[in-house]
C-alpha positions in Angstrom: 49.4 112.0 -34.6 52.3 113.4 -36.6 55.5 111.5 -37.5 58.7 112.9 -38.8 60.1 111.1 -41.8 62.1 109.0 -42.1 60.5 107.0 -39.2 61.9 103.6 -38.4 60.3 100.8 -36.5 61.5 97.3 -35.5 59.3 94.6 -34.1 62.2 92.7 -32.4 61.3 89.5 -34.3 63.1 90.1 -37.6 61.2 92.9 -39.3 62.3 96.5 -39.7 60.3 99.2 -41.6 61.4 102.6 -42.6 58.7 105.0 -43.5 60.7 107.3 -45.8 58.5 109.9 -47.2 54.8 110.9 -47.6 54.0 112.2 -51.0 50.8 114.2 -51.4 49.0 113.1 -54.6 45.6 114.2 -55.9 44.0 110.8 -55.2 45.5 110.2 -51.8 48.9 110.3 -50.0 51.5 107.7 -51.0 53.8 106.5 -48.3 57.2 105.4 -49.5 58.7 102.6 -47.4 61.8 100.3 -47.1 61.8 97.1 -45.2 64.3 94.5 -44.1 63.1 91.1 -43.1 65.2 88.3 -41.5 65.1 84.8 -43.1 61.8 83.1 -42.3 60.2 86.3 -40.9 57.4 88.4 -42.3 53.8 89.4 -41.4 51.1 86.7 -41.2 48.0 86.7 -43.4 46.4 90.1 -43.1 44.4 92.6 -45.1 44.4 96.3 -45.6 40.8 97.1 -46.4 41.5 100.6 -47.7 45.1 100.6 -49.1 47.2 99.2 -51.9 50.7 97.9 -51.0 53.6 97.4 -53.4 57.0 95.9 -52.7 60.0 95.7 -55.0 62.8 93.3 -54.0 66.1 95.1 -53.8 68.0 92.0 -52.5 67.0 88.6 -51.3 64.0 86.5 -52.1 60.4 87.2 -51.1 57.8 84.5 -50.7 54.2 85.8 -50.8 50.7 84.4 -50.9 47.2 85.8 -51.6 44.5 84.0 -49.6 43.3 81.0 -51.4 46.2 80.9 -53.9 49.4 79.0 -54.0 52.6 80.4 -52.6 54.7 82.4 -55.1 58.3 83.8 -55.1 60.1 86.8 -56.5 63.6 88.0 -56.6 65.7 91.1 -57.1 64.0 93.7 -59.3 60.6 92.0 -59.1 57.6 93.9 -57.8 54.6 92.4 -55.9 51.3 94.4 -55.7 48.7 93.7 -53.0 45.5 95.5 -53.8 43.2 96.8 -51.1 40.8 94.3 -49.7 43.0 91.3 -50.8 44.3 89.2 -47.9 47.9 88.4 -48.2 51.2 87.6 -46.4 54.8 87.7 -47.3 58.1 86.4 -45.8 61.8 86.2 -46.4 62.1 83.0 -48.5 65.9 83.2 -48.7 68.9 82.8 -46.4 70.0 86.4 -46.4 68.1 89.5 -45.3 65.3 90.4 -47.6 65.4 94.1 -48.5 62.5 95.8 -50.3 61.4 99.2 -51.3 57.8 100.1 -51.9 54.7 102.2 -51.1 51.4 102.1 -49.4 48.5 104.2 -50.8 46.5 105.9 -49.4 48.7 106.2 -46.3 45.7 106.6 -43.9 46.7 105.5 -40.4 49.3 102.9 -41.4 52.3 104.6 -39.8 50.5 104.8 -36.4 49.0 101.3 -36.7 52.2 99.5 -37.6 54.3 101.5 -35.1 51.8 100.5 -32.4 51.7 96.8 -33.5 55.5 96.6 -33.6 55.7 98.2 -30.1 53.2 95.6 -28.9 55.4 92.8 -30.3 58.5 94.3 -28.6 56.5 94.5 -25.4 55.5 90.8 -25.5 59.0 89.7 -26.8 57.3 87.6 -29.5 55.6 87.7 -32.9 52.3 87.8 -30.9 51.6 91.4 -29.8 50.9 92.1 -26.2 47.2 91.0 -25.8 45.6 94.2 -24.5 47.4 96.4 -27.1 46.4 93.9 -29.8 42.8 93.9 -28.7 42.7 97.7 -28.7 44.3 98.1 -32.2 42.3 95.3 -33.8 39.1 96.7 -32.4 39.7 100.4 -33.1 41.0 99.9 -36.6 38.8 97.0 -37.7 37.5 99.1 -40.6 41.1 99.4 -42.0 43.0 96.2 -41.1 42.5 92.6 -40.1 44.7 89.7 -39.1 43.2 86.6 -40.6 45.4 84.2 -38.7 43.3 84.8 -35.6 40.8 82.0 -35.0 37.1 83.0 -35.3 36.3 82.2 -31.7 39.2 84.5 -30.5 38.0 87.3 -32.9 34.4 87.1 -31.8 34.7 86.4 -28.1 38.2 86.7 -26.7 39.3 89.9 -28.3 36.1 91.9 -27.4 36.4 90.6 -23.8 40.1 91.5 -23.6 39.3 94.9 -25.1 36.6 95.6 -22.5 38.8 94.4 -19.6 41.6 96.6 -20.9 39.3 99.6 -20.9 38.3 98.8 -17.3 41.9 98.5 -16.2 43.0 101.7 -17.9 45.4 99.8 -20.2 44.9 102.1 -23.1 46.1 105.5 -21.8 49.2 105.2 -24.0 46.9 105.3 -27.0 45.7 108.8 -26.2 45.9 110.9 -29.4 45.5 107.8 -31.7 44.2 108.8 -35.1 40.5 108.2 -35.7 39.7 105.1 -37.7 38.3 105.5 -41.2 34.7 104.6 -41.8 34.2 101.1 -43.3 34.0 101.1 -47.1 
């Protein structure tokens, strides 16, 4: 799946991402991004199994947390790095829009994955993505991404059942041409 840059996505719940440019580097493609996050908004605890993510605050205040550690905060000019395989979350900890610039490396399928997740959030009208789309994306890209806020029973039982029902009902036709997931590391 090819995207033209810049490519903007908005989840309808306070987060906008602009994928600015893809830089081809010898050790993997680096995707340059900008984001804008409304006060109190931000992604829940998640992990990128095969990517590093860096955010530099342009304006506002970011709150962030690595799983098992205390919440931390950073302001204008500060950079936060989330290494691959490290579960994390971040949010706008201020009262004005949080604006960051940053990168994700290697880019892998992140543009497709986040575009699809944001579309599923818009479809549901909430921070919870539409269930069939979420089941498809979490199942297909399990080797690359995980959402740790999902209770274990839901992950092990409900999501696989929802995924199978979605397949039977033909709910995933709009995912035709989705990039192949990377093998688990």
